[in-house]
C-alpha positions as CSV (number, residue, x, y, z in Angstrom):
1,X,0.0,0.0,0.0
2,X,1.0,3.6,-0.3
3,X,1.1,5.6,2.9
4,X,1.9,9.2,3.8
5,X,4.5,10.4,6.3
6,X,3.8,13.3,8.7
7,X,5.8,15.5,6.4
8,X,3.5,14.6,3.5
9,X,5.9,12.3,1.6
10,X,4.2,9.3,0.0
11,X,6.0,5.9,0.5
12,X,5.4,2.2,-0.1
13,X,4.5,-0.1,2.8
14,X,4.1,-3.8,3.0
15,X,1.0,-4.8,5.1
16,X,0.4,-8.2,6.7
17,X,-3.0,-8.6,8.3
18,X,-4.1,-11.4,10.6
19,X,-7.4,-12.1,12.3
20,X,-7.5,-13.0,16.0
21,X,-10.3,-15.3,17.0
22,X,-11.7,-16.5,20.3
23,X,-12.4,-20.1,21.3
24,X,-15.8,-20.0,19.4
25,X,-13.9,-18.9,16.3
26,X,-15.5,-15.5,16.4
27,X,-13.3,-12.7,15.0
28,X,-12.0,-10.6,17.9
29,X,-9.3,-8.4,16.6
30,X,-7.5,-7.6,13.4
31,X,-3.7,-7.3,13.7
32,X,-1.8,-5.4,11.1
33,X,2.0,-5.2,10.7
34,X,3.3,-2.4,8.6
35,X,6.8,-2.3,7.1
36,X,8.4,0.6,5.2
37,X,9.7,-0.9,1.9
38,X,11.1,2.2,0.3
39,X,14.6,1.0,0.2
40,X,13.6,-2.3,-1.3
41,X,11.6,-0.6,-4.0
42,X,14.5,1.8,-4.8
43,X,16.8,-1.2,-5.0
44,X,14.4,-3.0,-7.3
45,X,14.1,0.0,-9.5
46,X,17.9,0.4,-9.6
47,X,18.3,-3.3,-10.7
48,X,15.6,-2.9,-13.3
49,X,17.4,0.2,-14.7
50,X,20.7,-1.6,-14.8
51,X,19.1,-4.5,-16.7
52,X,17.7,-2.1,-19.4
53,X,20.2,0.8,-19.7
54,X,23.8,1.2,-20.5
55,X,25.7,2.2,-17.3
56,X,28.0,4.7,-19.0
57,X,25.6,6.6,-21.3
58,X,22.3,5.8,-19.6
59,X,20.9,5.0,-23.1
60,X,18.8,1.9,-23.6
61,X,21.0,-1.2,-23.9
62,X,20.7,-4.0,-26.4
63,X,17.9,-5.7,-24.5
64,X,15.6,-2.6,-24.3
65,X,16.6,-1.7,-27.9
66,X,15.3,-5.2,-29.1
67,X,12.0,-4.7,-27.1
68,X,11.5,-1.2,-28.6
69,X,12.3,-2.4,-32.1
70,X,9.9,-5.3,-31.8
71,X,7.2,-2.8,-30.6
72,X,8.0,-0.3,-33.4
73,X,7.7,-3.1,-36.1
74,X,4.4,-4.3,-34.7
75,X,3.1,-0.8,-34.8
76,X,4.4,-0.4,-38.3
77,X,2.5,-3.5,-39.5
78,X,-0.7,-2.4,-37.8
79,X,-0.6,1.2,-39.0
80,X,1.1,0.6,-42.3
81,X,3.6,3.4,-41.7
82,X,7.4,3.4,-41.9
83,X,10.1,2.5,-39.4
84,X,13.8,3.2,-40.0
85,X,16.6,1.6,-38.2
86,X,19.9,3.5,-38.2
87,X,23.0,1.5,-37.1
88,X,25.9,3.9,-36.2
89,X,29.5,2.7,-35.8
90,X,32.2,5.1,-34.8
91,X,35.2,4.8,-37.1
92,X,38.6,4.5,-35.5
93,X,37.3,4.5,-31.9
94,X,39.7,1.8,-30.8
95,X,42.8,3.9,-31.4
96,X,41.4,6.6,-29.1
97,X,41.2,4.0,-26.2
98,X,44.6,2.7,-27.1
99,X,46.3,6.1,-27.3
100,X,44.5,8.1,-24.6
101,X,43.1,5.4,-22.3
102,X,39.7,4.1,-21.5
103,X,38.7,7.1,-19.3
104,X,39.1,9.4,-22.3
105,X,37.3,6.9,-24.4
106,X,34.4,6.9,-22.0
107,X,34.3,10.7,-21.9
108,X,34.3,10.7,-25.7
109,X,31.3,8.2,-25.7
110,X,29.5,10.6,-23.4
111,X,30.0,13.5,-25.8
112,X,28.9,11.3,-28.7
113,X,25.8,10.5,-26.8
114,X,25.1,14.2,-26.1
115,X,25.5,15.0,-29.8
116,X,23.2,12.2,-30.9
117,X,20.5,13.3,-28.4
118,X,20.5,16.7,-30.0
119,X,19.7,15.2,-33.4
120,X,17.3,12.5,-32.5
121,X,13.7,13.2,-31.5
122,X,12.7,12.3,-27.9
123,X,10.0,10.0,-29.3
124,X,12.5,7.9,-31.1
125,X,14.9,5.4,-29.5
126,X,18.6,6.1,-29.3
127,X,20.4,3.1,-27.9
128,X,24.0,2.0,-27.3
129,X,24.5,-1.7,-28.2
130,X,28.0,-1.7,-26.8
131,X,31.5,-0.4,-27.5
132,X,31.2,2.2,-30.2
133,X,27.9,0.9,-31.7
134,X,24.7,3.0,-31.5
135,X,21.3,2.6,-33.0
136,X,18.4,4.9,-33.7
137,X,14.8,3.7,-34.2
138,X,12.7,6.2,-36.1
139,X,9.1,5.0,-36.0
140,X,5.7,6.2,-36.9
141,X,6.9,7.9,-40.1
142,X,4.4,8.3,-43.0
143,X,5.1,5.8,-45.7
144,X,6.1,8.3,-48.4
145,X,9.0,9.9,-50.2
146,X,9.1,12.8,-47.7
147,X,9.8,10.4,-44.9
148,X,12.6,8.7,-46.9
149,X,14.1,12.1,-47.4
150,X,13.8,12.8,-43.7
151,X,15.7,9.6,-42.8
152,X,18.5,10.7,-45.1
153,X,18.5,14.2,-43.6
154,X,18.7,12.7,-40.0
155,X,21.6,10.4,-41.1
156,X,23.4,13.4,-42.6
157,X,22.8,15.5,-39.4
158,X,24.2,12.6,-37.3
159,X,27.3,12.4,-39.4
160,X,27.8,16.2,-39.3
161,X,27.3,16.2,-35.5
162,X,29.8,13.4,-35.0
163,X,32.6,14.7,-37.3
164,X,32.9,18.0,-35.4
165,X,36.2,17.9,-33.6
166,X,36.2,16.9,-29.9
167,X,38.2,18.3,-27.1
168,X,38.3,15.5,-24.5
169,X,40.5,15.6,-21.5
170,X,42.7,18.2,-23.3
171,X,43.1,16.0,-26.3
172,X,42.0,17.0,-29.8
173,X,40.1,14.0,-31.2
174,X,38.6,13.7,-34.7
175,X,36.1,10.9,-35.4
176,X,34.0,9.9,-38.3
177,X,31.0,7.5,-38.3
178,X,29.4,5.0,-40.6
179,X,25.7,4.6,-40.7
180,X,23.7,1.7,-42.1
181,X,19.9,2.2,-42.7
182,X,17.2,-0.4,-42.9
183,X,13.6,0.5,-43.7
184,X,10.5,-1.4,-42.8
């Protein structure tokens, strides 16, 4: 159940209720034991988040990406619209890790994520599959030439955003990216 503290904060409680009966099996009392389970709920939410999101970028991981792709494709079949899947691979990312270290590589991935978020609509799914691989699911697009052009424009915007020079941990880094596009 949800309960309220004296300060007005709402919190979850686990309630166990028992009936007390007399010798003739008549109900005499109800006994309730209340436990604050806020920490348990927070821990469960944290574990759920770890299962579905990349710990570095906080983007959906492969598992959540696959669920969202499946949902987008089912919606596409039902509504007869268009879904585009963009697969983004950072070119020459491994040398960044090898030259500057994994901490710099992680900072670079965080900056890549920020740049991708600026291009992709909130309604679409931006995910990190692992390493230097990202995906974008563009769904609910009308099935017309204008949408195909839009997918091309978004791909171009992503490339443009990612090739801008990076200054990470006082290192000048240049990247490029490759994008594969699948339409359904």
